[in-house]
N, C-alpha and C positions, 0 to 999 in steps of 0.2 A: 503494498500499500504506500509505504514511504518512497519507493522508487519510481510509481505511477503520480504520486503528488508533486515531486520533484520535477519529472519529466513534463507533466500537465502545466506546472507554473510557468516554466519558461516556454512552452507552447503559446499560451496565452500573452505572455510578453512580446512573442513574436507578431502575433496578429494585431496587439494594439498598436506596434509601432507603424505597422503598414497601414492600419486604418489612419493614425495621426497624420502620416505622410500624404496618404491620398488627399486629406483634406487641405493640404498646401497646392496640390495641383490646380491646373486649369483645365477647364473642359472643353478642350481641342486635341483634334488627332495628333498633332505634332507634340504635345506636351504628352499624351497618354504614351506614345511610342518611344520618344527621345527626351522627355523633361524638357523639352523646348531648346535642346544643346545648350544647358546652363549648368551642368553637373559640375562642381570643384574636383580636382584631381585626386584628393583623399578618398572621395566617395566613389569615383570611377576605379580607381586602384583596387581598393578593398572589395567592391561589388564583384568587380571581373574575377578576381583570383578566388571569391566565395562561390562563384557561379562555375568556375573554372574546377576547382577542387570539389567535387561533387563528392556523394558516397561511394563513387569509384574509389576514391583516396583510403577512406575508411573500411571497405569491404574488399574491393578488389585488388587494391595495391598491396595491402596488407597480406590478404590471401595469398597474392603472387610471391611476396618476399617470404611468407610462412614455408613456402615451398622451396623457392630458389635460394634463400639465404643472401649471403652478400653479393652474388652476381647480379642481384636487384639493383644495385649502385649505378648499373648501366642505364637503367631505366630512369632513375634519378636524374644522374648528369646529363645525360642525352636530351631527356624532355624539356629539362631547363633551358640549356644551352640553345635547343631548336626553338622553344617559345622566345626567348630572347631576340634571337637573329630573325623571326618573324617580326617582333616588334619594331625593329631597326627599318625593316624593308617597307612594312605596309602600313602600320598603324596611324601614324599623322598624315599619310597621303588619304587613308581612307577617310579620316575625319574631314579633311578638306573636300574630298569628293561630296561628303554627305551634305556640307552646306551649298557647295557648288550645283549639284543636283536638285536639292529640296526633296530628296526622297526620304522615306521612313523605314523602309525595309532593307534588310542587308542586300538580297538579290536585286532591289530596285536599284539601290546606288552603283552596283557593278554593271548593270543592264544600261545605265545612263552614263557611265563615267566619262566618256567624251561627248555626251550631247544627244545622239538620237537614240532611241529607245531600242531595244532588241526583245519584242513581246515573245517570240516563241523561246527564245532562250529562258526568258524570265519564266514562263510557266513549266518549263523543264527542271529550272533551280528550286521553284516553289515545290513540286513533287519529289525532289531530292531532299529538300530541308524537311517535308511534311513527313516522310518515309524515315529518314535517319533520327532526326528529333523524336518522332514518335517512339522509336525502339531506345532510344536514349532513355526517353521520360518512363518507360517500363522498366529499364535497369533500375532508376531510381526507387521507383515503387517496390521492387523487389527487393532493394536493399534495406528497405525499412522493413519488410517481412523477416529478412534474416537477422535483424538485429535484435527482434523481439523474440525470435526463435532461439537464437544463441543465448540471450541475456535472461530470459523470462521461460524458456521453454515452451512459450505458445506455439500455435500452429502458425507457419508462415503466412498463412491467408488473412490471419488477423490483423499483423501489420500493414499487410497490402490494403485492406479496407479501410484501415485508419488514413493512410497518407491520402488518399483519392479524395475524399471530401474535403480535405484540407486544402489541396491544389483549387478546389472549385472556389473555397472560399478566399483564397489569395487572388483568384482571377476577379473576383469581386470588388476588390479594394485597389483601386486606381492605377494601373498601369508601371510602367517601368519605376516612375519616382518611387513609388511605395515599395516596388521590389527590391531597390538597391539600398533604401533604408533598412529593410529587413535584412538583406545581405549581408550589411556591417555588422548588425546584431548578432547575427549566426554565425558570422567570421570569429566573433570573439568567444562565442561558445565552443566553436569548432575547436580554434587554439587550445583552449583552456582543456578541453576534453582530452585531446590528443597528447598534450604534455602532461596531464594529471596521468594517463595510462602508461607513459615512457617512465617517469621517474616512479610509479609505484610498481611497475614491472622490474625496473632496475633494483630498486629496494629490495624487492621478494626474492631476486635472486642473488643477494648476497652483496651487491657491488660491483664495481665494473671487473675486477679481477677474475672474481667467482664467475660472473656471467661471460666473459671471454673464455674462461676454461670450459664452460658448460658449452659453448657453440662449437669449440674445439673438437668435442668428444662425440659431436653430430657428423658422420662422415660426408665430407664434401661442403658442408654448410659454409665455410669460410672461404671456398673457392670462388675466385672473381671470374672465372670462364663457365658460361652457362654448360650444361650438359647436352643440350641440343643445339646445333650450329649446322648452317646449310652445307658450309664445306669445313673440314677439320684446319685446325691451326689457326695463324694471326688472321689470315684472309677471312675465314668465317667471324672471328672476334670484331673484326673491323666492319663488316656487313651487318653483324648484330648491332654494335653500338650505332653505325649510320642509320639504322632503321629508326632507332628511338629519337636520334635527332631531329628525323623527318616527323616523327610523331610530334614532337614538341612544335615543330615548324607548321603542322596542321592545325594550330590554334589559328592561324589565318583564315580558314575554310569554317570556324564555329560561329554560326549566326548569334548564338546565346552569348558568346564571349565579346565578340567584335562589336556589338550593339552598344556596349557599355563604353566602349571609345568612342563610338559615333556620338554619344551623348555628352561629350567632354564639352566644358564651355569655350574654350580656344585651343586650336590645333599646338601652339607655342606651350600649352600647359602639360603636354605629354610626357615630357622626361621627368616631371613631378608625379604624374600617375605611374609610371613605371616603378618608381622608387618604392611607392607603398606596397604595388603589386608584388615585385620581384623580392622585397623585405619577408613579406608574409611568405610567398612560394617555398622560398629556401628554406627556411626555419620551419614550416608544416611538412614539406616532403622529407626532411632529415628525421624529424620525430616520427611521420609514419613510417619509414623505413625500419628505424629503429624498434618501432612497436611491433612490428611485424617478425622482426627477427626475436624479439623477447617473446612473443607469443608462442614461438616453437617449443620454448622452455616451460610455461605456465600451461599450455594446452596441447599437449604432444598427441599424435597419433588422430588427428580431426580426420574424418572422412571426406568432410566440405571444408578445405582451406578458408573458405570466405567467411565462415563462423568465428575465425581465431579471436577476433577483436571482441566481439561481445561475450563470448564464452571466458575469455582473460579477463574482461571486465567484472564478469558476475563473480568470479573465484576470489579477485583480490581486492574489491572493493565495498564499501558497506553501502546500504540501499540509497541513501539520498545521493550520493556521489554516483552511483550507477544510473540514478535517473538522468543526473546531468552528461553521462557519456552517451547515454541512450538518446538524449537531447540534440547532442553534438552531431550523432549520425544522422538523426532526422533533420536537424537544421542544414547538413551537406546536401542531404536529399531534396529537401523543399527549395533550397537556395538555387539548385539546377534545376529541377523539374519546374519551379515557377517560370524561370526565364525560356525553358524549352517549350512550353506550353503556349507561352506568351508570342515567341518567334513562328511557332507553327500557326497559331490563329492569325496571326499578321499576314503570314506568306498565303494564308487560306483566303484571307478578305481582301489582300491588295494586289498578290501576283496572279491568281489562278483564275479568276473572273475577268471578261472583257472589260467591265466596269466595275471600279472598286466599290467594295462595300465598306462605308464609312462609319455606318450608324453603330453606335454602342452595342445595341442588342445582336449585330451581325458578330462582333467580335466576341461577345459573350457564349454565344451559340458556338462559334469556332472551338472557344475553350472548352465548352462541355463534350463536343466531337471528339475532340484529341485526347481528353482524359479519359473517356469511356473505351476508345480504342487502345489506350496504353494501358487501362485497368484489364481488360481482357486479354492482352499479350501478356500480362505480369501473372496472371493467375494461370494461364497455360504453358508457359516456357520452363525449361527446365536448365536452361543454357547459364552458363556461370555470368554474374555481372561484369567481371574482367573483359569476357569475349563480347558480351553485348555492347559494353561502351567502346570499345577497342572498332569493333565492326563498325557503328556509327561514326566514331570520330575520323576514322580513315576514308569511310565514303566521303563525309562533307570536306575531308582535306583534298582528296583527289578531285572533286568536284570543282570546288572554288579557289583551291590554292595555285595551281598554275596558271589561272585565268588573271588571279589578282597580281602575281609577281610578273606576268607579261604587263599589264596595264599600269602598274605603278614604275615598271621600267621603261614607261614611254612607248610600248609596241602598241600597234594598230591592229584591231582584230574584228574580222566581220562577224554577223550573228550566226553563220554556217560554220565559221572555222569555231566560234565559242561553244556552239552544242557538240561540234566532233571532240574538242578538247573536253568538255566536263564529260561527257559520254565514255570516252576511251578512259578518263581518270578513274571512272566510277567502274567500267567493266573490268579493268585491270586488278583493281582492288578486290573485286568479287571473285575473279579466277584465281587469284594467289590464294584468298582464303579458301576458295573450295577446293585446290590442289592440297591443301593442309600445310603449305608454307609459312604461313603467318607466325608458327612457333619459333621458327629459327630465324626470320628477318621480318619485321612488320611490314604489312601489305603497302603502306602509305609510301614505301622507297621506291618500288617498282611502278606504283601507280602515278605518283606524282611527277617520275622522271619521265615517263612516258607522254603524260601530258604536257609537260614542259617541252619536250623533244617536239612533238606534234604542233605546238603551238609557236614554236620557234619556227618551223618551217611553214607554218600557214600565215603568220603574222608578218606585218612590215615595220620597220625601224621608225617611219615617221607616223607620229599620231595623228589621227583625224576622227571625224565624227564617224560612229558606227554606221552602217549601213546594214539593210535588211537583206536576207539572202546569201 
């Protein structure tokens, strides 16, 4: 009961913050989707990283580290480095293009980057966005189910049914401004939760030297070389690391993250936003990797590695603190799922129909449709959260990443070329995963490389207005 009260109290706090923030917004489409492009860099940076650090971190990454051990450090280093590279290449130029085009959706800004619209590509981009982010939303809902399953022994479906109506409540409270303020509150609880678990796990293991000795006793746990490489030796390790760098770079194709930077007050504030974003990112990811390794000591022999954090929390923490950790996992799931659903409904209303649906009721209806579809998928799937998120992330990175790199680099791309680039990237990512190579090299590496190579061949160096066909 104490655990539920602790969890419920923080949940009410999140809802209250979102409601208060929604009262400060203006009843305009631009404010609903982009907060009138007036958000300070501190809020942009912390909201973006809270949205990025979804329940994938608490459940998926910790589960992956539980199995892989120290080799998970390649994921940590590669992902952050690739993300930073993407920020240097794209973020400020995307913010400028948002203001220049006057568009509110991520796909809309890309479509009108150089002036003329690409309506057919825009609808294709919307379909990719809705399918990928819908799957991503299902992963967040599954994560909430696993949190309650591992920590309290509930049926997984109980946590799943709990998150879905909360997402509908979130959607009722005022657009991206409310979402970003909730993100900041949730980011604080997420960091507190993961920090609490790290120090509790280290203390329960007897300290630093005892912990390292226990890790050494697990065969291969402290090896830096992953067990499955596409080719043996240094070449395979380089490809493995490069794949995770491309996973980090794929952030430029994630509408739910990039829309935060599109809402920044001025493009010149991007550096300040980066400081908040990467300071939090590095600290959180280091702690999550440490918790994943510690969970192997405190919850050994799990059949489902993605239950590692909640099982470890239940074994080490008193009920009140367990409620905070559960709230942290829920906060991670909600901060991401809320933005995912909002971006899906925006694409559904703005980019799919010939005439944009700007009435608030249309956006609310879109939210309900997306949440219902994600709920059905979450209840039916047996896939790991790690796999669901990586699939969605790679599809979006392959669909939009190469095109954004070309546009930011001053290349001119026709609508036909844009369609071929997007379709090729997604097709290669799906084929790579279907062939089973994704465990050895992240599918985004061949997919983005293929899209870029095709794009360089089809585009011209002189930037001009887009043309149809």
